[in-house]
PDB file of N, CA, C and O in Angstrom:
ATOM      1  N   MET A   1      12.106  17.239  58.329  1.00  0.00           N
ATOM      2  CA  MET A   1      11.368  17.771  57.412  1.00  0.00           C
ATOM      3  C   MET A   1      11.880  18.869  56.204  1.00  0.00           C
ATOM      4  O   MET A   1      12.508  19.879  56.521  1.00  0.00           O
ATOM      5  N   SER A   2      11.651  18.658  55.244  1.00  0.00           N
ATOM      6  CA  SER A   2      12.597  19.525  54.016  1.00  0.00           C
ATOM      7  C   SER A   2      11.425  20.693  53.422  1.00  0.00           C
ATOM      8  O   SER A   2      10.242  20.408  53.238  1.00  0.00           O
ATOM      9  N   LYS A   3      11.938  21.846  53.209  1.00  0.00           N
ATOM     10  CA  LYS A   3      10.996  22.620  53.197  1.00  0.00           C
ATOM     11  C   LYS A   3       9.886  21.967  52.183  1.00  0.00           C
ATOM     12  O   LYS A   3       8.708  21.832  52.513  1.00  0.00           O
ATOM     13  N   ASN A   4      10.451  21.547  50.802  1.00  0.00           N
ATOM     14  CA  ASN A   4       9.435  21.411  50.326  1.00  0.00           C
ATOM     15  C   ASN A   4       8.470  20.608  50.297  1.00  0.00           C
ATOM     16  O   ASN A   4       7.624  20.457  49.415  1.00  0.00           O
ATOM     17  N   THR A   5       8.704  19.625  52.135  1.00  0.00           N
ATOM     18  CA  THR A   5       7.855  18.822  52.012  1.00  0.00           C
ATOM     19  C   THR A   5       6.840  19.457  52.902  1.00  0.00           C
ATOM     20  O   THR A   5       5.708  18.976  52.948  1.00  0.00           O
ATOM     21  N   ILE A   6       7.235  20.733  53.771  1.00  0.00           N
ATOM     22  CA  ILE A   6       6.936  21.610  54.431  1.00  0.00           C
ATOM     23  C   ILE A   6       5.656  22.588  53.470  1.00  0.00           C
ATOM     24  O   ILE A   6       4.453  22.683  53.714  1.00  0.00           O
ATOM     25  N   LEU A   7       6.127  22.958  52.806  1.00  0.00           N
ATOM     26  CA  LEU A   7       5.542  23.775  51.548  1.00  0.00           C
ATOM     27  C   LEU A   7       4.371  23.401  51.153  1.00  0.00           C
ATOM     28  O   LEU A   7       3.291  23.908  51.453  1.00  0.00           O
ATOM     29  N   SER A   8       4.730  21.857  49.980  1.00  0.00           N
ATOM     30  CA  SER A   8       4.050  20.936  49.951  1.00  0.00           C
ATOM     31  C   SER A   8       2.625  20.507  50.556  1.00  0.00           C
ATOM     32  O   SER A   8       1.513  20.442  50.032  1.00  0.00           O
ATOM     33  N   ALA A   9       2.985  20.294  51.592  1.00  0.00           N
ATOM     34  CA  ALA A   9       1.619  20.205  52.789  1.00  0.00           C
ATOM     35  C   ALA A   9       0.560  21.519  53.043  1.00  0.00           C
ATOM     36  O   ALA A   9      -0.662  21.592  52.915  1.00  0.00           O
ATOM     37  N   PHE A  10       1.725  22.668  53.520  1.00  0.00           N
ATOM     38  CA  PHE A  10       0.545  23.931  53.422  1.00  0.00           C
ATOM     39  C   PHE A  10      -0.546  23.784  52.040  1.00  0.00           C
ATOM     40  O   PHE A  10      -1.767  23.634  52.091  1.00  0.00           O
ATOM     41  N   LEU A  11       0.161  23.861  51.052  1.00  0.00           N
ATOM     42  CA  LEU A  11      -0.305  24.726  50.028  1.00  0.00           C
ATOM     43  C   LEU A  11      -1.807  23.519  49.800  1.00  0.00           C
ATOM     44  O   LEU A  11      -2.945  23.871  49.487  1.00  0.00           O
ATOM     45  N   CYS A  12      -1.277  21.901  50.108  1.00  0.00           N
ATOM     46  CA  CYS A  12      -2.475  21.206  49.312  1.00  0.00           C
ATOM     47  C   CYS A  12      -3.403  21.459  50.474  1.00  0.00           C
ATOM     48  O   CYS A  12      -4.571  21.171  50.215  1.00  0.00           O
ATOM     49  N   GLY A  13      -3.122  22.057  52.037  1.00  0.00           N
ATOM     50  CA  GLY A  13      -4.116  22.376  53.380  1.00  0.00           C
ATOM     51  C   GLY A  13      -4.593  23.459  52.971  1.00  0.00           C
ATOM     52  O   GLY A  13      -5.739  23.681  53.363  1.00  0.00           O
ATOM     53  N   ALA A  14      -3.851  24.680  51.929  1.00  0.00           N
ATOM     54  CA  ALA A  14      -4.689  25.651  51.647  1.00  0.00           C
ATOM     55  C   ALA A  14      -5.972  25.653  50.568  1.00  0.00           C
ATOM     56  O   ALA A  14      -7.031  26.279  50.594  1.00  0.00           O
ATOM     57  N   ILE A  15      -5.356  24.558  49.480  1.00  0.00           N
ATOM     58  CA  ILE A  15      -6.095  24.008  48.113  1.00  0.00           C
ATOM     59  C   ILE A  15      -7.058  23.489  49.185  1.00  0.00           C
ATOM     60  O   ILE A  15      -7.462  24.552  49.657  1.00  0.00           O
ATOM     61  N   ALA A  16      -7.428  22.905  49.589  1.00  0.00           N
ATOM     62  CA  ALA A  16      -8.641  21.762  50.329  1.00  0.00           C
ATOM     63  C   ALA A  16      -9.427  22.771  51.480  1.00  0.00           C
ATOM     64  O   ALA A  16     -10.515  22.445  51.956  1.00  0.00           O
ATOM     65  N   GLY A  17      -9.071  23.415  51.672  1.00  0.00           N
ATOM     66  CA  GLY A  17      -9.747  24.366  52.846  1.00  0.00           C
ATOM     67  C   GLY A  17     -10.030  25.562  51.879  1.00  0.00           C
ATOM     68  O   GLY A  17     -10.901  26.332  52.283  1.00  0.00           O
ATOM     69  N   ALA A  18      -9.573  25.797  50.927  1.00  0.00           N
ATOM     70  CA  ALA A  18     -10.425  26.505  49.840  1.00  0.00           C
ATOM     71  C   ALA A  18     -11.415  25.808  49.288  1.00  0.00           C
ATOM     72  O   ALA A  18     -12.554  26.155  48.976  1.00  0.00           O
ATOM     73  N   THR A  19     -10.978  25.000  49.218  1.00  0.00           N
ATOM     74  CA  THR A  19     -12.271  24.503  48.099  1.00  0.00           C
ATOM     75  C   THR A  19     -13.498  24.044  49.279  1.00  0.00           C
ATOM     76  O   THR A  19     -14.719  24.110  49.139  1.00  0.00           O
ATOM     77  N   ALA A  20     -12.852  23.651  50.254  1.00  0.00           N
ATOM     78  CA  ALA A  20     -14.306  22.806  51.352  1.00  0.00           C
ATOM     79  C   ALA A  20     -15.100  24.377  51.417  1.00  0.00           C
ATOM     80  O   ALA A  20     -16.257  24.530  51.025  1.00  0.00           O
ATOM     81  N   ALA A  21     -14.457  25.219  51.846  1.00  0.00           N
ATOM     82  CA  ALA A  21     -15.169  26.171  52.024  1.00  0.00           C
ATOM     83  C   ALA A  21     -15.876  27.131  50.830  1.00  0.00           C
ATOM     84  O   ALA A  21     -16.661  27.940  51.325  1.00  0.00           O
ATOM     85  N   VAL A  22     -15.776  27.203  49.530  1.00  0.00           N
ATOM     86  CA  VAL A  22     -16.384  26.566  48.258  1.00  0.00           C
ATOM     87  C   VAL A  22     -17.230  25.989  48.200  1.00  0.00           C
ATOM     88  O   VAL A  22     -18.155  26.294  47.448  1.00  0.00           O
ATOM     89  N   LEU A  23     -17.243  25.241  48.744  1.00  0.00           N
ATOM     90  CA  LEU A  23     -18.582  23.753  48.320  1.00  0.00           C
ATOM     91  C   LEU A  23     -19.539  24.387  49.252  1.00  0.00           C
ATOM     92  O   LEU A  23     -20.720  24.443  48.910  1.00  0.00           O
ATOM     93  N   PHE A  24     -19.146  24.894  50.445  1.00  0.00           N
ATOM     94  CA  PHE A  24     -20.003  25.635  51.330  1.00  0.00           C
ATOM     95  C   PHE A  24     -21.591  26.785  51.006  1.00  0.00           C
ATOM     96  O   PHE A  24     -22.726  26.871  51.474  1.00  0.00           O
ATOM     97  N   ALA A  25     -20.781  27.482  49.950  1.00  0.00           N
ATOM     98  CA  ALA A  25     -21.536  28.141  49.801  1.00  0.00           C
ATOM     99  C   ALA A  25     -22.403  28.047  48.845  1.00  0.00           C
ATOM    100  O   ALA A  25     -21.897  27.466  47.885  1.00  0.00           O
ATOM    101  N   PRO A  26     -23.799  28.444  48.615  1.00  0.00           N
ATOM    102  CA  PRO A  26     -25.062  27.967  48.281  1.00  0.00           C
ATOM    103  C   PRO A  26     -24.795  28.605  46.620  1.00  0.00           C
ATOM    104  O   PRO A  26     -24.809  29.782  46.261  1.00  0.00           O
ATOM    105  N   GLN A  27     -24.581  27.494  45.890  1.00  0.00           N
ATOM    106  CA  GLN A  27     -23.995  27.933  44.412  1.00  0.00           C
ATOM    107  C   GLN A  27     -24.089  26.860  43.440  1.00  0.00           C
ATOM    108  O   GLN A  27     -23.898  25.728  43.883  1.00  0.00           O
ATOM    109  N   LYS A  28     -24.404  27.016  41.914  1.00  0.00           N
ATOM    110  CA  LYS A  28     -25.143  25.354  41.355  1.00  0.00           C
ATOM    111  C   LYS A  28     -24.070  24.600  41.281  1.00  0.00           C
ATOM    112  O   LYS A  28     -23.003  25.180  41.481  1.00  0.00           O
ATOM    113  N   GLY A  29     -24.041  23.464  41.050  1.00  0.00           N
ATOM    114  CA  GLY A  29     -22.576  22.609  41.047  1.00  0.00           C
ATOM    115  C   GLY A  29     -21.396  23.129  39.931  1.00  0.00           C
ATOM    116  O   GLY A  29     -20.175  23.280  39.961  1.00  0.00           O
ATOM    117  N   SER A  30     -22.362  23.292  39.040  1.00  0.00           N
ATOM    118  CA  SER A  30     -21.065  23.801  37.394  1.00  0.00           C
ATOM    119  C   SER A  30     -20.611  24.732  37.977  1.00  0.00           C
ATOM    120  O   SER A  30     -19.473  24.512  38.392  1.00  0.00           O
ATOM    121  N   ASP A  31     -21.168  26.113  38.296  1.00  0.00           N
ATOM    122  CA  ASP A  31     -20.978  26.735  39.133  1.00  0.00           C
ATOM    123  C   ASP A  31     -19.539  26.955  39.597  1.00  0.00           C
ATOM    124  O   ASP A  31     -18.530  27.532  39.192  1.00  0.00           O
ATOM    125  N   LEU A  32     -20.084  25.922  41.063  1.00  0.00           N
ATOM    126  CA  LEU A  32     -18.870  25.865  42.338  1.00  0.00           C
ATOM    127  C   LEU A  32     -17.630  24.839  41.523  1.00  0.00           C
ATOM    128  O   LEU A  32     -16.610  24.565  42.155  1.00  0.00           O
ATOM    129  N   ARG A  33     -17.845  24.243  39.902  1.00  0.00           N
ATOM    130  CA  ARG A  33     -16.544  23.522  39.400  1.00  0.00           C
ATOM    131  C   ARG A  33     -15.623  24.477  38.794  1.00  0.00           C
ATOM    132  O   ARG A  33     -14.401  24.584  38.898  1.00  0.00           O
ATOM    133  N   LYS A  34     -16.699  25.312  37.975  1.00  0.00           N
ATOM    134  CA  LYS A  34     -15.798  26.858  37.482  1.00  0.00           C
ATOM    135  C   LYS A  34     -14.624  27.265  38.403  1.00  0.00           C
ATOM    136  O   LYS A  34     -13.400  27.326  38.288  1.00  0.00           O
ATOM    137  N   LYS A  35     -15.901  27.614  39.753  1.00  0.00           N
ATOM    138  CA  LYS A  35     -14.734  28.829  40.964  1.00  0.00           C
ATOM    139  C   LYS A  35     -13.549  28.130  40.919  1.00  0.00           C
ATOM    140  O   LYS A  35     -12.451  28.675  40.807  1.00  0.00           O
ATOM    141  N   ILE A  36     -13.796  26.520  41.031  1.00  0.00           N
ATOM    142  CA  ILE A  36     -12.275  25.837  41.726  1.00  0.00           C
ATOM    143  C   ILE A  36     -11.471  26.043  40.625  1.00  0.00           C
ATOM    144  O   ILE A  36     -10.495  26.793  40.643  1.00  0.00           O
ATOM    145  N   LYS A  37     -11.840  25.407  39.664  1.00  0.00           N
ATOM    146  CA  LYS A  37     -11.092  25.684  38.428  1.00  0.00           C
ATOM    147  C   LYS A  37     -10.195  26.659  38.259  1.00  0.00           C
ATOM    148  O   LYS A  37      -8.973  26.568  38.137  1.00  0.00           O
ATOM    149  N   GLU A  38     -10.910  27.628  38.259  1.00  0.00           N
ATOM    150  CA  GLU A  38     -10.465  29.015  38.347  1.00  0.00           C
ATOM    151  C   GLU A  38      -9.667  29.800  39.139  1.00  0.00           C
ATOM    152  O   GLU A  38      -9.023  30.784  38.775  1.00  0.00           O
ATOM    153  N   THR A  39      -9.748  29.237  40.440  1.00  0.00           N
ATOM    154  CA  THR A  39      -9.208  30.047  41.795  1.00  0.00           C
ATOM    155  C   THR A  39      -7.794  29.177  41.765  1.00  0.00           C
ATOM    156  O   THR A  39      -6.697  29.687  41.991  1.00  0.00           O
ATOM    157  N   LEU A  40      -8.049  27.484  41.382  1.00  0.00           N
ATOM    158  CA  LEU A  40      -6.599  26.653  41.201  1.00  0.00           C
ATOM    159  C   LEU A  40      -5.669  26.907  40.282  1.00  0.00           C
ATOM    160  O   LEU A  40      -4.484  26.737  40.569  1.00  0.00           O
ATOM    161  N   LYS A  41      -6.128  27.442  38.791  1.00  0.00           N
ATOM    162  CA  LYS A  41      -5.540  28.157  37.985  1.00  0.00           C
ATOM    163  C   LYS A  41      -4.913  29.458  38.114  1.00  0.00           C
ATOM    164  O   LYS A  41      -3.968  29.556  37.331  1.00  0.00           O
ATOM    165  N   LYS A  42      -5.181  30.916  39.112  1.00  0.00           N
ATOM    166  CA  LYS A  42      -4.707  31.636  39.923  1.00  0.00           C
ATOM    167  C   LYS A  42      -3.422  31.287  40.647  1.00  0.00           C
ATOM    168  O   LYS A  42      -2.413  31.986  40.741  1.00  0.00           O
ATOM    169  N   LYS A  43      -3.667  29.948  41.192  1.00  0.00           N
ATOM    170  CA  LYS A  43      -2.786  30.045  42.116  1.00  0.00           C
ATOM    171  C   LYS A  43      -1.647  28.872  41.021  1.00  0.00           C
ATOM    172  O   LYS A  43      -0.981  28.114  41.726  1.00  0.00           O
ATOM    173  N   GLY A  44      -1.499  28.764  40.034  1.00  0.00           N
ATOM    174  CA  GLY A  44      -0.504  28.509  38.584  1.00  0.00           C
ATOM    175  C   GLY A  44      -0.882  26.639  39.373  1.00  0.00           C
ATOM    176  O   GLY A  44       0.060  25.994  39.834  1.00  0.00           O
ATOM    177  N   ILE A  45      -2.148  26.137  39.379  1.00  0.00           N
ATOM    178  CA  ILE A  45      -2.539  24.567  39.431  1.00  0.00           C
ATOM    179  C   ILE A  45      -2.897  23.850  38.674  1.00  0.00           C
ATOM    180  O   ILE A  45      -3.451  22.986  39.353  1.00  0.00           O
ATOM    181  N   LEU A  46      -3.004  23.494  37.365  1.00  0.00           N
ATOM    182  CA  LEU A  46      -3.399  23.735  36.223  1.00  0.00           C
ATOM    183  C   LEU A  46      -4.565  21.727  36.107  1.00  0.00           C
ATOM    184  O   LEU A  46      -4.017  20.628  36.022  1.00  0.00           O
ATOM    185  N   CYS A  47      -5.759  21.917  36.140  1.00  0.00           N
ATOM    186  CA  CYS A  47      -6.986  20.575  36.103  1.00  0.00           C
ATOM    187  C   CYS A  47      -8.001  20.885  35.277  1.00  0.00           C
ATOM    188  O   CYS A  47      -8.547  21.892  34.826  1.00  0.00           O
ATOM    189  N   THR A  48      -8.131  19.128  35.186  1.00  0.00           N
ATOM    190  CA  THR A  48      -9.116  18.740  33.777  1.00  0.00           C
ATOM    191  C   THR A  48     -10.084  19.250  34.879  1.00  0.00           C
ATOM    192  O   THR A  48     -10.041  19.846  35.955  1.00  0.00           O
ATOM    193  N   GLU A  49     -11.224  18.540  33.798  1.00  0.00           N
ATOM    194  CA  GLU A  49     -12.449  18.998  34.155  1.00  0.00           C
ATOM    195  C   GLU A  49     -13.087  17.726  35.530  1.00  0.00           C
ATOM    196  O   GLU A  49     -13.885  17.800  36.464  1.00  0.00           O
ATOM    197  N   SER A  50     -12.274  16.749  35.004  1.00  0.00           N
ATOM    198  CA  SER A  50     -12.784  15.324  35.367  1.00  0.00           C
ATOM    199  C   SER A  50     -11.120  14.796  36.937  1.00  0.00           C
ATOM    200  O   SER A  50     -10.710  13.810  37.550  1.00  0.00           O
ATOM    201  N   GLU A  51     -10.952  15.643  36.857  1.00  0.00           N
ATOM    202  CA  GLU A  51      -9.721  16.179  38.309  1.00  0.00           C
ATOM    203  C   GLU A  51     -10.753  17.125  39.120  1.00  0.00           C
ATOM    204  O   GLU A  51     -11.066  16.561  40.168  1.00  0.00           O
ATOM    205  N   ILE A  52     -11.110  17.841  39.035  1.00  0.00           N
ATOM    206  CA  ILE A  52     -12.352  18.565  39.692  1.00  0.00           C
ATOM    207  C   ILE A  52     -13.386  17.362  40.143  1.00  0.00           C
ATOM    208  O   ILE A  52     -13.706  17.016  41.280  1.00  0.00           O
ATOM    209  N   ASP A  53     -13.644  17.037  39.345  1.00  0.00           N
ATOM    210  CA  ASP A  53     -14.858  16.298  40.102  1.00  0.00           C
ATOM    211  C   ASP A  53     -14.149  15.971  40.887  1.00  0.00           C
ATOM    212  O   ASP A  53     -14.019  16.700  41.871  1.00  0.00           O
ATOM    213  N   ALA A  54     -13.587  15.062  40.816  1.00  0.00           N
ATOM    214  CA  ALA A  54     -12.844  13.900  41.420  1.00  0.00           C
ATOM    215  C   ALA A  54     -12.529  14.725  42.223  1.00  0.00           C
ATOM    216  O   ALA A  54     -13.444  14.654  43.043  1.00  0.00           O
ATOM    217  N   LEU A  55     -11.570  15.785  42.700  1.00  0.00           N
ATOM    218  CA  LEU A  55     -11.796  16.289  43.954  1.00  0.00           C
ATOM    219  C   LEU A  55     -13.135  16.804  44.563  1.00  0.00           C
ATOM    220  O   LEU A  55     -12.904  17.444  45.589  1.00  0.00           O
ATOM    221  N   VAL A  56     -14.334  16.738  44.288  1.00  0.00           N
ATOM    222  CA  VAL A  56     -15.316  17.878  44.230  1.00  0.00           C
ATOM    223  C   VAL A  56     -15.950  16.002  45.434  1.00  0.00           C
ATOM    224  O   VAL A  56     -16.560  16.020  46.503  1.00  0.00           O
ATOM    225  N   ALA A  57     -15.631  15.173  44.914  1.00  0.00           N
ATOM    226  CA  ALA A  57     -16.860  13.633  45.088  1.00  0.00           C
ATOM    227  C   ALA A  57     -16.133  13.267  46.465  1.00  0.00           C
ATOM    228  O   ALA A  57     -16.711  12.740  47.416  1.00  0.00           O
ATOM    229  N   GLN A  58     -14.448  13.710  46.424  1.00  0.00           N
ATOM    230  CA  GLN A  58     -13.519  13.598  47.512  1.00  0.00           C
ATOM    231  C   GLN A  58     -14.274  14.353  48.681  1.00  0.00           C
ATOM    232  O   GLN A  58     -14.990  13.907  49.577  1.00  0.00           O
ATOM    233  N   LEU A  59     -13.916  15.523  48.405  1.00  0.00           N
ATOM    234  CA  LEU A  59     -14.024  16.139  49.643  1.00  0.00           C
ATOM    235  C   LEU A  59     -15.650  16.285  49.838  1.00  0.00           C
ATOM    236  O   LEU A  59     -15.795  17.234  50.609  1.00  0.00           O
ATOM    237  N   THR A  60     -16.705  15.851  49.540  1.00  0.00           N
ATOM    238  CA  THR A  60     -18.159  15.959  49.551  1.00  0.00           C
ATOM    239  C   THR A  60     -17.757  14.546  50.431  1.00  0.00           C
ATOM    240  O   THR A  60     -17.920  14.544  51.651  1.00  0.00           O
ATOM    241  N   ALA A  61     -17.324  13.578  49.856  1.00  0.00           N
ATOM    242  CA  ALA A  61     -17.445  12.076  50.693  1.00  0.00           C
ATOM    243  C   ALA A  61     -16.839  11.830  52.059  1.00  0.00           C
ATOM    244  O   ALA A  61     -16.959  10.888  52.842  1.00  0.00           O
ATOM    245  N   ASP A  62     -16.021  13.174  52.119  1.00  0.00           N
ATOM    246  CA  ASP A  62     -14.922  13.263  53.705  1.00  0.00           C
ATOM    247  C   ASP A  62     -15.747  14.418  54.830  1.00  0.00           C
ATOM    248  O   ASP A  62     -15.277  14.706  55.931  1.00  0.00           O
ATOM    249  N   ILE A  63     -16.654  14.809  54.448  1.00  0.00           N
ATOM    250  CA  ILE A  63     -16.624  16.100  54.755  1.00  0.00           C
ATOM    251  C   ILE A  63     -18.385  15.724  55.521  1.00  0.00           C
ATOM    252  O   ILE A  63     -18.843  16.437  56.413  1.00  0.00           O
ATOM    253  N   ASP A  64     -19.417  14.066  54.741  1.00  0.00           N
ATOM    254  CA  ASP A  64     -20.317  13.562  53.936  1.00  0.00           C
ATOM    255  C   ASP A  64     -19.992  12.246  56.023  1.00  0.00           C
ATOM    256  O   ASP A  64     -20.809  11.686  56.755  1.00  0.00           O
ATOM    257  N   ASP A  65     -19.204  12.309  56.054  1.00  0.00           N
ATOM    258  CA  ASP A  65     -18.073  11.054  57.248  1.00  0.00           C
ATOM    259  C   ASP A  65     -18.268  11.264  58.646  1.00  0.00           C
ATOM    260  O   ASP A  65     -17.653  10.580  59.464  1.00  0.00           O
TER     261      ASP A  65
END
């Protein structure tokens, strides 16, 4: 594996883990999405509201399975 592949896998895992942790925190949905967006922005990852909604929906579906 190349270093970029390993780094990408690590970053994706870290983002998914952080997002899952935030999802378990008792917050209002809109506050949660805002917090996810701000966290990703601090990491240099720019996302639209629809991308955040899709990410939350995907993680919620994965958790519910």
